[in-house]
C-alpha positions in Angstrom: -30.7 -23.1 173.1 -28.9 -24.3 176.0 -29.0 -26.8 178.9 -27.0 -30.0 179.3 -28.2 -33.4 178.1 -27.3 -36.4 179.6 -23.9 -37.4 181.3 -21.8 -36.2 178.0 -22.3 -32.6 178.9 -23.8 -32.2 175.5 -25.8 -28.9 174.6 -29.5 -29.0 173.5 -30.3 -27.2 170.4 -33.7 -27.7 168.8 -34.6 -26.4 165.5 -37.8 -26.5 163.4 -36.1 -27.4 160.0 -36.5 -30.2 158.4 -33.9 -33.0 158.0 -33.9 -32.7 154.3 -31.1 -31.6 152.0 -29.2 -30.4 155.1 -31.6 -27.8 156.3 -31.5 -29.1 159.6 -27.8 -29.2 160.1 -27.6 -25.6 158.5 -30.2 -24.5 161.2 -28.0 -26.3 164.0 -24.9 -24.4 162.7 -26.8 -21.0 162.7 -28.3 -21.4 165.9 -25.0 -22.3 167.7 -23.2 -19.5 165.9 -25.4 -16.7 167.3 -25.2 -18.5 170.8 -21.4 -18.7 170.9 -20.8 -15.1 169.3 -19.1 -16.5 166.3 -19.5 -16.4 162.3 -21.5 -19.4 161.1 -18.5 -20.4 158.7 -16.5 -21.0 162.2 -19.1 -23.7 163.0 -19.2 -27.2 161.0 -21.2 -30.5 162.1 -18.1 -33.0 161.9 -20.1 -36.2 162.7 -24.0 -37.1 162.7 -24.8 -35.3 159.6 -28.1 -37.5 159.5 -28.7 -38.4 163.2 -30.2 -36.5 166.0 -27.0 -36.4 167.9 -24.3 -34.3 166.4 -20.6 -33.4 166.9 -19.6 -29.9 165.9 -16.2 -28.2 165.6 -15.7 -24.5 166.2 -12.6 -22.8 164.6 -11.4 -20.1 167.1 -8.0 -19.4 168.3 -6.3 -17.8 171.4 -8.6 -15.4 173.5 -11.2 -16.4 171.4 -11.0 -20.0 172.5 -11.1 -19.1 176.0 -14.3 -16.9 175.5 -15.8 -19.7 173.6 -15.3 -22.1 176.3 -16.9 -19.6 178.9 -19.9 -19.4 176.8 -20.3 -23.0 176.4 -20.0 -23.8 180.3 -22.8 -20.8 180.9 -25.1 -22.6 178.1 -24.6 -25.8 179.8 -25.9 -24.4 183.2 -29.0 -23.2 181.6 -32.2 -25.1 182.8 
């Protein structure tokens, strides 16, 4: 988990779960939640459900949103 990919500043998340019955998406949500310090229910895949590249949403508000931005920036800086 971590590091940027391409010009879009996308986070790299690698999981071992097979892309069957949403298992890989569930694994991506779990890894992101852990890395971002939020509950898994706060993370959702909003597009790319059957694709390699995904767009996710993280449901946070107020001070939590600022902390989330900081965590994402730190993760993007990892090699």
